[in-house]
N, C-alpha and C positions, 0 to 999 in steps of 0.2 A: 696469888699465882698471877700474870699477868695474861690477861685476855689473848686469844688469838686472834690474829689480823682476818682481815676478808680473805688476802691470797691464801693463808694458809688452811684456812677453813674449807674453801674452794678445792686446792689441791686435795686435801681429802677426799671430798666429793667427788673428785675426777677419779679420783685410786679405787673408790668403789663404784663407779659406772662400768667400772676397764675393768674390773673384776672378771676373770671367765667364769669364776665360783658362783656370782650374784646372779643379780637379776637384772644389771645392767642393760646389756643388750636388748631384753624384751622390754623392760620399763620407759629406758630413753631413744626413741629414734633417730634423733639427730643431737648429737653434743658440741657445744661453740667454745673447746676448748680454752682458744685465743681470744676471741672477744671476751669472754669470761674472765680470761686474765685481765686483760689491758682495765674492763670495768673494777673488778677488784682491787687492782693496783690504784686505779685512780680514786677510788672511796678510801683506800689507807693513805693515799697521801693527803684526802681532806681532813682523817681524821686526826692528823701529825700535825695540823696546823689548828687544829680547834674547829673544823667547819664541818656541816653535814646539809645533806642535800633531805634529810627527812627522817622517818621512822624505818624506813627498807633501807637506807644509803650503806650497801657492805652486803646485805643479806644475799643469801644463795638461794635462787628462785627458779621453779621449771614452771615450763609452760606448756599446755595442752596442743597436741599438734593440727589443732584447726583454728590456732592465732595463725594470720598472716604474719611474714618475717620475711620482710621487704630482700627482694632477688632470690627466694627460691619457691618452689610450690609448695602449695598448702595442701597436705596430702589426705586430712580428717580422717585416717586410719583406712584409708582406700587403695588399692590397687591400683582402680583405673585413675583417679586424682594422683596418684604418683607419677604415673604415664604419659600423663594429658592435661596436667594443667599448667598454666603458664604461672612464671614467678612472680610474685606479688610485688605490686610497684611502690608498694608502701609498709612499714609495720603496722599490725590492728592497734586500734585505739589505746588498748591496756597494755601494750605491750609499749608502747609509746611513753604512756605515764611511768610506766615500772621502769624505764632505762632512764627518766626524767627526775627519777626519784634517787638515783644511785643503787637499785636493785642490779646483782647481778647474775643473768640469764644462764642458766649453765645446760639445761639441756630443754628438748621437745619430746612430750611423755607421751606414750600407748594410747588408744582409747579404743574404744568399740567401733566399727566402720560408720560412719556419719551418725556416729553419736549417737542410735539407736539401739539401746538398750542397759539393762540395769548389772548384768552378769560382769562383763567387761572383757569377754572371749575377742581375739580375734585370728581368722585362721591365716592372713595374709603375713602380719608381724609376729607373731605368737600371742601366747598371755602370760602376762607378768605373775607367778606366783604369788600368794598372800602370806606379807611378812611374818604372820603366825602359825602359819602353815603351809608352805610351797605346792601341797598338793590343790590347794583350795584357791578357788577363784578371788581376787581384789575388790572385785565390783566395779560396777562402770557407771557412765561410760569411761569416766575421766580413770581408766584403769591403770596406769603409769603412773598417776598423781600420788597416791599414798604410800606408793611402794617407793618413790623417791626420799619420800620423809621420811618413813618407818627405817629405811635401808642408812637413810645420811647421804644419800645423792643430793639433795635439797634442804632447805631448811623450812621455805614454805612452798608449795605447789596451786598452780593457778589453773581449777577448770571451769567448765561450763554445765548448768543444771536446767534442763528442760521439763524431766518429772524425777529428779532424784540423783543425777549424773556425779554432784560433790559430795550430795550425806549418804548415798551408797557407799562408794567405795569408803568414805571417812569411817562411817559406821562398823563396814566388814572390816576392816583395819584397826580399829580402836585409837582411831583420830580425830580431829574437830573438824568440820565442816560447816563451811556460813552460805545458804544462798540469799544472797539479798532480794530485797524487792527488786521485778523485772526491768524496770525503768532507771535502776539507780546507776548503772556502770555502764560505759556505752558497748554493745555488742558491734560496730564499725568492725571490720576486717577479722570478723569472727566467723568461719563457715559456719551456716544456717541449720537447724532441724525444723525450728518451728519460729514463725518470726513473731507467735504472740507468745510462748511461752520461755525462749532461750533466756538464762542468765549468766553472770559470770559471777565468781568466787573462789574463795583459797582452801586450800586443807592445809593444815598445821599440828602441831603440837598441844598448843595453846589459845585458848580463847582471846588473849590478847594479841598475839600475830596474826588470827584471822583479824582482828578488828583493825591492825597496820595495814596491814593489805588493801581490805576492804577501802580505809579511806582511802588509799592512794589512786587506786582504780577509779574511786567516785570521785574523785580532783577533789576531795576536802582536806583540811588540818587534822591530823589523829589527836582526840581528844581522852587523855589515857584514862584507863577504864576506872571507874570509885565504886567502893562497895557499897550494896542499899541495906536496908533493914527489911529483913525476909519475912520475920513475922507478921503475919495476919496478909499478906498476899494470896491474891487467888489464883489460885493452879488450877485450870480444865480441864482432868484428863479424856482426851475424848473417846468416849464410849462406844462401841456398837462395829461397824468396820473395822479399825484401826484395831483394833484387837482380836478380831477374830484369824482363828487358824494360825495363833501362833503356837511356834515350836516352845518345848519346854524350858531350855536355855534362855531363849529373850523371856518367855513369860516371868521367869522367876527373877531375871535381873530387872524388870521392867518393875515387879510388884514389889521388889526392895528399893528401886530408887524411889519410888513412890512414899512408901513408907518412910524412909530415910529424911525427906522432905517434909514430910509432916509432922516427922520428931523433933525438929525444930522449929514450928509454929506457922511454916505454913499452912494455909485452909487448903487442902486437898479435895476437889469435890469433882464429880460425874460433870461433864459437858457434852449436853445432848444435841448433835447434828444430822439427825436422822434421815428429817425431809431433804436437806442438802447434799449427804453424802449421796441419798437417791436421786436426785436430779443431775446428779454430778455422773453417777454409774450409768444413767440413761445416755446419756449425751455418748458416754464413751462407748457404748453399747452401739450406739449410731454411727462410729467410726472416730468420734474421740477431734479434737481439734488437730495434735501433731502429725498427725498418719497424713491428712490430704494436704496439708503447708509441707510436707516432707516429698508429697508426689511433687507438687511444684518445681519445686528443687532439681530433685532426680529424674522426671519423667523424660528427659533423651537420654539419660545415661539407661535408664530402665528398657529402653528402647532398643538401643545399639549392645549393648554389656551386661545386660543381667543375669547373664550366667558367672560374672566374673565379681558377684558382689554376694558377700556372707548371705547364705540362705536364712538364716533367721531374723536378719535385718532387711532381707529383699521382701519376705513375706507381709513385713509390716507396713512397706512401702507400697506393695500390693494392695493391701486393704487402704491403706490410701486413698490410692487411685482408683477404685472403687465407689466413693463419697459423690454424689452428684454435686455442682455450685450450690441449690439451692438446699440443701440439706447442709452444708457448710455453713453457709451464711444465717440457715435457722439455728444451728449449735453456738455458733458466735453469740447471736443475739442470746438464746436463753441463758449461758455461761454468765454473761455480764449480769443478768437478772439475779443469777446466784452467788456471783461475788459481792454484787451488792448487801446480798441480803445476810451473808457470813458476815462482812465487815460489822453491821448491826448486831449479831449475834457474840461475835467478838467483846463487844462493848461491858459485857459482865465479867472477864478475866483480865487479871496480869500477864497471862502466857497459857497457852495450852500446851499438854504434852502426850505424843503417844510415842511407841518403838519405832524406828526410823524404819525397818526392816522385819518383816515377821520369822525371818528364818535366820541360823549363821549364814554362815558363807557357804555354800555347796561345793563339791568337789569337779575339780575341773573335769575329770572324766564323766562324772556323772550327767557334767551339761552337754557333752558331744553328742546325747541323743537328743532329737529337736524336739522331742516331744514334753522330755524332762527339763528340757532348757525352756520352754516355753511357760511349764508350770513356776519353776525357781524364777523367774524375770518375772514373772507377776507377783510372786510374793515380795520379791525384795522394793520394788517399785511402786506398790500399790498403797503403803502411806505416804512414801514422800512426796507420790504424783498427787496427790490431796491438797497439795501445797502450793504447786503450780497451778494447779487447777484455780484454785481459789485467789491467786494473787496476792501470795503473801510473804513472810522472807521466816526461814528457820533456818536453825542450827542444831547441827547433828555433835551430841558429847558421848564420850564411852559409859 
């Protein structure tokens, strides 16, 4: 069977976005139908003459609502920014790289306001339903991203990850999510949450698609993934904090995965980071890194229009505003010490594994209660935020 053209695949994606019975209206806040059609046609013309701009040429992509697109306001899931933000003067750096690589950008995807929770709920623009159970949240903050991939509205979704905002929705929706090292992909033109922790990465159906998108956004040639010998590899299971309070479904699935890896000759062993995790918890109990950095971004909006901010997000920003400059500086210093110590301990392993989230996706109804929201938000972000805190990269796989 002849492969479908980029334009044919795009038209199918646009039909799914527009389907009134689907999640398109909640998952996609802006649809770029005409510019996407032009990009798809250009990709097909290149393919017809045997030319290509790279691994994403003609691929249907969605981008998170916090990336600048020239000529339009960048909402970042916020009603305030939708009303007040000036049009962006240029595309975000990653958007420029995607376009230059021939990617067909079909839509901007919904997100938690200001990217500040792992649940994915948005009181302003709606909450997309999880593709496996529409009564459940998709995870966040990149909430629309996994829905576009799982529901065929895009082939790859680009999100951001400050404490798990790529890996949590990928994990809760049964997809692949990759958070690269923070400095790997430029964040210019991406609305900030935390200058220290923000990173940009893809959600897709395959590891290969994530690797292709990562290479393009990092400005590197794509190197095809080659199999490696697994027998004898050292896989450390992060014990202690990452395994506490797992629900039965997650605990069973993770145990089965580790047993399967052990059965093919991988050396699965405990990885003990108790002292480092305790140091991280102590810093987060003092206010952490991202809340005070978010306060710097939103201080004016908090003064003028706090009532128009999602109360779950507002509470986290308020916590950051209560951190003193001296405490913040000390936390940054202590974190760097812990990052260096973690780098040393990781030398003992080829890879470290932990469950992406401690729980399965909660229902949209249950997180309507703010107390329940806070508890579930902590449960989905606890493990992924470890990676951001220690300045690492990570892949979430089903």
